[in-house]
C-alpha positions in Angstrom: 14.3 2.6 31.3 13.8 1.0 28.0 12.0 -1.9 29.7 9.9 0.5 31.7 8.8 2.3 28.5 7.8 -1.0 26.8 6.0 -2.2 30.0 4.0 1.0 30.2 3.2 0.7 26.4 2.0 -2.9 26.9 -0.2 -1.8 29.8 -1.8 0.9 27.8 -2.7 -1.6 25.1 -3.6 -4.6 27.2 -5.0 -3.2 30.4 -8.8 -3.6 30.8 -9.0 -0.4 32.8 -8.8 3.0 31.3 -10.7 5.2 29.0 -13.3 3.5 26.8 -12.4 5.9 23.9 -8.8 4.9 24.1 -9.5 1.2 24.2 -12.0 1.5 21.3 -9.7 3.6 19.0 -6.7 1.3 19.9 -8.4 -1.9 19.0 -10.1 -0.2 16.0 -6.6 0.5 14.7 -5.6 -3.2 15.3 -8.7 -4.3 13.5 -8.2 -2.0 10.6 -4.6 -3.2 10.2 -5.7 -6.8 10.5 -8.3 -6.4 7.7 -5.9 -4.5 5.4 -3.0 -7.0 5.9 -5.3 -10.0 5.4 -6.8 -8.4 2.2 -3.3 -7.7 0.8 -2.1 -11.2 1.6 -5.1 -12.9 0.0 -4.9 -10.8 -3.2 -1.1 -11.4 -3.6 -1.7 -15.1 -3.0 -4.4 -15.1 -5.7 -1.9 -13.6 -8.1 0.7 -16.3 -7.1 -2.0 -18.9 -7.9 -2.7 -17.2 -11.2 0.9 -17.5 -12.1 0.8 -21.2 -11.6 -2.6 -21.4 -13.3 -1.2 -19.5 -16.4 1.9 -21.7 -16.4 -0.3 -24.7 -16.7 -2.3 -23.0 -19.5 0.7 -22.3 -21.6 2.4 -25.7 -20.9 0.4 -27.2 -23.7 1.7 -24.7 -26.2 5.3 -23.9 -25.3 8.1 -26.4 -24.4 10.9 -25.8 -22.0 13.1 -24.6 -24.9 12.1 -23.7 -28.5 14.7 -23.6 -31.3 13.9 -21.5 -34.4 16.0 -20.4 -37.4 17.1 -16.8 -37.7 17.4 -16.9 -41.5 13.8 -18.0 -42.4 10.9 -20.1 -41.3 12.4 -23.5 -42.1 15.2 -24.9 -40.0 18.1 -26.1 -42.2 20.2 -29.2 -41.7 17.9 -30.8 -39.1 20.1 -34.0 -38.9 23.1 -31.9 -37.7 20.9 -30.3 -35.0 19.4 -33.7 -34.1 22.9 -35.1 -33.5 23.8 -32.1 -31.2 20.6 -32.4 -29.2 21.1 -36.1 -28.7 24.5 -35.5 -27.3 23.3 -33.0 -24.8 22.8 -34.9 -21.5 20.4 -32.3 -20.0 17.9 -32.8 -22.8 15.2 -35.5 -22.2 13.5 -35.4 -25.5 12.7 -33.1 -28.5 10.3 -32.9 -31.4 9.9 -31.2 -34.8 7.0 -28.8 -35.2 5.5 -27.0 -38.2 2.8 -24.5 -37.4 0.8 -22.4 -39.9 -2.6 -20.7 -40.2 -5.2 -22.5 -42.2 -8.8 -22.3 -43.3 -11.1 -25.2 -42.1 -14.4 -26.1 -43.8 -17.1 -28.6 -43.0 -20.6 -28.7 -44.5 -20.5 -25.1 -45.5 -19.2 -23.9 -42.1 -15.8 -22.3 -42.1 -13.3 -21.0 -39.6 -9.7 -19.8 -39.3 -7.5 -22.3 -37.4 -3.9 -23.0 -36.5 -2.5 -26.3 -37.8 0.3 -27.6 -35.6 2.1 -30.5 -37.3 4.1 -32.6 -34.9 6.1 -35.8 -35.0 5.5 -38.9 -32.8 7.9 -37.7 -30.1 5.8 -34.6 -29.4 3.9 -36.2 -26.6 7.2 -36.8 -24.8 7.8 -33.1 -24.8 4.2 -32.0 -24.3 1.8 -34.8 -23.0 -1.2 -33.2 -24.7 -2.5 -36.8 -25.4 -3.4 -37.0 -21.7 -5.7 -34.0 -22.0 -8.0 -35.5 -24.6 -11.4 -35.9 -23.1 -13.2 -37.3 -26.1 -11.8 -39.6 -28.8 -8.2 -40.5 -29.0 -4.8 -39.2 -30.0 -3.8 -39.7 -33.7 -2.1 -43.1 -34.4 0.3 -41.4 -37.0 -0.6 -44.3 -39.3 -2.3 -41.7 -41.5 -1.3 -38.1 -42.0 -4.8 -36.7 -42.0 -5.7 -37.9 -38.5 -6.0 -34.8 -36.2 -7.1 -33.8 -32.8 -9.0 -30.5 -32.5 -9.6 -27.9 -29.8 -13.1 -28.2 -28.3 -14.7 -24.8 -29.1 -13.5 -25.1 -32.7 -15.0 -28.5 -33.1 -18.3 -27.4 -31.5 -18.6 -24.3 -33.8 -18.1 -26.4 -36.9 -20.0 -29.5 -35.6 -17.4 -31.9 -37.0 -18.0 -35.6 -36.1 -15.3 -37.2 -34.0 -13.6 -40.6 -34.6 -15.6 -41.6 -37.7 -14.6 -42.4 -41.3 -18.0 -41.6 -42.6 -17.5 -37.8 -42.9 -14.5 -35.5 -43.2 -13.7 -31.8 -42.9 -11.4 -30.1 -45.3 -8.3 -28.0 -44.5 -7.1 -25.3 -46.9 -3.5 -24.0 -47.0 -2.9 -20.9 -49.2 -0.1 -21.4 -51.8 2.8 -18.9 -51.8 4.0 -17.4 -55.1 3.0 -15.0 -57.8 1.5 -15.3 -61.3 -1.8 -15.7 -62.9 -4.4 -17.9 -61.2 -6.0 -20.2 -63.8 -7.7 -22.8 -61.5 -8.6 -23.5 -57.9 -5.5 -25.5 -57.3 -3.4 -22.4 -58.0 -4.8 -20.7 -54.9 -4.4 -23.3 -52.2 -3.6 -26.9 -51.3 -6.3 -28.8 -49.5 -6.7 -32.1 -47.7 -9.6 -33.9 -46.1 -9.0 -34.6 -42.4 -10.5 -36.9 -39.8 -10.9 -35.7 -36.2 -9.9 -38.6 -33.9 -10.1 -36.6 -30.7 -11.0 -33.4 -28.9 -8.9 -31.6 -26.3 -9.9 -28.7 -24.1 -9.0 -25.2 -25.2 -7.8 -22.1 -23.4 -6.6 -18.6 -24.1 -3.4 -20.1 -25.6 -4.8 -23.0 -27.5 -8.0 -21.7 -29.0 -8.6 -22.7 -32.6 -5.8 -25.2 -32.7 -5.6 -28.4 -34.7 -2.8 -30.9 -33.9 -1.8 -33.3 -36.7 1.1 -35.5 -37.8 3.8 -33.4 -39.2 3.5 -35.1 -42.6 0.1 -33.3 -43.1 1.8 -29.9 -42.7 4.7 -30.9 -45.0 2.2 -32.0 -47.6 0.1 -28.8 -47.5 3.1 -26.5 -47.4 4.9 -28.6 -50.0 8.0 -29.0 -47.8 10.5 -31.9 -48.0 10.6 -34.6 -45.4 12.3 -33.9 -42.0 11.3 -30.2 -42.3 10.7 -28.1 -39.2 9.7 -24.6 -38.4 10.8 -25.1 -34.8 12.2 -27.8 -32.5 10.6 -28.0 -29.1 12.7 -29.5 -26.3 12.0 -31.0 -22.9 14.8 -30.8 -20.4 15.3 -33.0 -17.4 15.3 -30.1 -14.9 13.2 -27.1 -16.1 15.0 -24.9 -13.5 18.2 -25.2 -15.6 16.5 -23.9 -18.7 18.6 -20.8 -18.9 21.9 -22.8 -18.5 20.9 -25.4 -21.1 19.8 -22.6 -23.5 23.2 -20.9 -23.1 25.1 -24.2 -23.8 22.9 -25.0 -26.8 23.4 -21.5 -28.2 27.1 -22.0 -28.2 26.8 -25.4 -29.9 24.3 -24.3 -32.6 25.6 -20.9 -33.3 24.0 -17.6 -34.3 21.9 -19.1 -37.1 19.4 -20.3 -34.5 17.3 -18.5 -31.9 16.6 -20.4 -28.7 13.9 -19.2 -26.2 12.7 -20.5 -22.9 9.1 -20.9 -22.1 9.1 -17.6 -20.2 10.7 -15.8 -23.2 8.2 -17.2 -25.6 5.5 -15.6 -23.5 7.4 -12.4 -22.5 4.5 -10.1 -23.3 2.0 -12.3 -21.5 4.2 -12.4 -18.3 5.0 -8.7 -18.5 1.2 -8.1 -18.4 0.7 -10.4 -15.5 3.6 -8.9 -13.5 2.4 -5.3 -14.3 -1.0 -6.2 -13.0 0.5 -7.7 -9.9 2.6 -4.6 -9.3 -0.4 -2.2 -9.6 -2.4 -4.4 -7.3 0.4 -4.3 -4.8 0.7 -0.6 -5.0 -3.1 -0.1 -4.5 -3.1 -2.3 -1.4 0.1 -0.7 -0.1 -1.8 2.6 -0.4 -4.8 1.0 1.5 -2.4 -0.1 4.3 -0.9 3.4 4.3 -4.3 5.0 4.8 -5.2 2.4 7.4 -2.2 3.4 9.5 -3.8 6.7 10.1 -6.0 4.9 12.5 -2.8 4.1 14.3 -2.0 7.8 14.3 -5.4 8.6 15.8 -4.8 5.9 18.5 -1.5 7.5 19.5 -2.9 11.0 19.6 -5.9 10.0 21.7 -3.6 8.1 24.0 -1.5 11.2 24.5 -4.6 13.3 25.3 -6.1 10.7 27.6 -2.8 10.0 29.5 -1.6 13.6 29.7 -1.9 13.7 33.5 -0.1 10.4 33.9 2.6 11.8 31.6 3.0 14.9 33.8 3.4 12.6 36.9 6.1 10.5 35.2 8.0 13.6 34.0 7.8 14.9 37.6 9.3 11.7 38.9 12.2 12.0 36.6 11.1 9.9 33.7 13.0 11.1 30.7 11.0 12.8 27.9 12.8 10.5 25.3 11.5 7.4 27.1 8.0 8.9 27.3 8.2 9.3 23.5 9.4 5.7 23.3 6.3 4.6 25.3 4.0 6.0 22.7 6.3 4.6 19.9 6.2 1.2 21.5 2.4 1.4 21.7 2.2 2.0 18.0 4.6 -0.8 17.3 2.5 -3.2 19.4 -0.6 -2.2 17.5 1.3 -2.9 14.2 2.6 -6.2 15.4 -0.8 -7.4 16.5 -2.4 -6.2 13.3 0.2 -7.8 11.0 0.3 -11.1 12.9 -3.5 -11.4 13.1 -3.9 -10.2 9.5 -1.5 -12.9 8.2 -3.2 -15.6 10.2 -6.6 -14.5 8.9 -5.3 -14.2 5.4 -3.7 -17.7 5.6 -7.0 -19.1 6.9 -9.0 -17.6 4.0 -6.4 -18.9 1.5 -6.5 -22.4 3.0 -10.3 -22.3 3.0 -10.3 -21.5 -0.7 -7.7 -24.1 -1.5 -9.6 -26.9 0.2 -13.2 -25.9 -0.6 -12.8 -23.9 -3.9 -15.8 -21.9 -2.7 -15.1 -18.7 -4.6 -15.4 -19.0 -8.3 -13.8 -17.0 -11.1 -16.4 -18.4 -13.5 -19.0 -21.0 -13.1 -16.7 -24.0 -12.9 -13.3 -22.4 -12.3 -12.4 -21.5 -8.7 -10.0 -18.6 -7.9 -6.5 -20.1 -7.9 -4.6 -19.5 -4.6 -1.1 -20.3 -3.7 0.5 -19.6 -0.3 4.1 -18.5 -0.9 6.5 -17.8 1.9 7.9 -14.6 0.3 4.3 -13.2 0.3 4.4 -13.2 4.1 7.6 -11.1 4.1 6.3 -8.7 1.4 3.0 -8.0 3.3 4.6 -7.9 6.7 7.4 -5.5 5.5 5.0 -3.2 3.7 2.7 -2.9 6.8 5.7 -2.6 9.2 7.4 0.2 7.2 4.2 2.3 7.2 3.3 1.4 10.8 6.8 2.1 12.2 7.0 5.4 10.3 3.6 6.6 11.6 4.4 5.5 15.2 7.7 7.3 15.1 6.3 10.5 13.7 3.3 10.8 16.0 5.3 9.8 19.2 7.3 13.0 18.9 5.5 14.8 21.7 7.0 18.0 23.1 7.7 18.8 26.7 5.8 22.0 26.6 2.6 20.1 25.7 2.9 18.0 28.9 4.0 20.7 31.3 1.7 23.4 30.3 -2.0 23.4 31.4 
């Protein structure tokens, strides 16, 4: 009997004969489900692409692991920490960093910037030298050679890679007391921009220099560091390496992974993704009412046939299953065709980059296997529920005129 119910349901859906209204509303339900599933899959794939895109954006700012002191800005006993890091086999390289806000001036133009002082090993942790599109990375022969974020350089019109002209960086001096002269307010140093790197939301207004420049402006001793950035051999093991390092270094140090350094940023991204998912889940839920309409019209159109089947001894429960299976077939067709259409659109965007977020940046798209399951499960839950609810036809409705 089960096979008969499924066979009848498939005939209702696929047969070329029958009521035009039934055929139209049935395939309208399939089409609506297809469009809703495809739209949801594309949007979720875009968010998956945005996650990768944002990871690339912050990769130039945060390392796999970042070590900071819990008892002040400056890390104490760097040599001891250096010895521990060198003995840790999972660590590929590490670098000292001192970052502070400064004021930059050139020919009467000024702007607030972030000075990030790094040691020569920094490019092994973060290969920012490969992103320079104009000029070159500092040689570290002189402490005042810097690279600058593009928009900051454009705003101040600072010449690049020339010894004929210099900008000046100002670092406020800490302390109290009476100010008698200009030198009591800040330390300053002339800098030469050797190269320019592209900025983004995470690296706007950044200047990257040898760490000696930061030490000089802040009047810190040699081998000072505000933080130690670490590159590990396998980024997937970041949490385990963090745990092992925390035990070795103790409670005087705070260790964060790249994701923890950007916790607020990722929380915002995940919240947006959740709301988009809920909105499109609601769209699919509303779309499934086309499915309800298809089942109801099918019941009305096939009422005489249902009477004949009941008269021949066909159980009412299996008649209900016939309508239920019809709904399931509509859902399956809609989900499968929607996922195929959504995948095709995503592949089209990946290969052609036709749709642009801004003038020169295409919408990032990443096809992830779990997205197929998320979308299919969401559509299936709503579709199966609607099919089950509206297949509950009563015997009195069939037998009475």
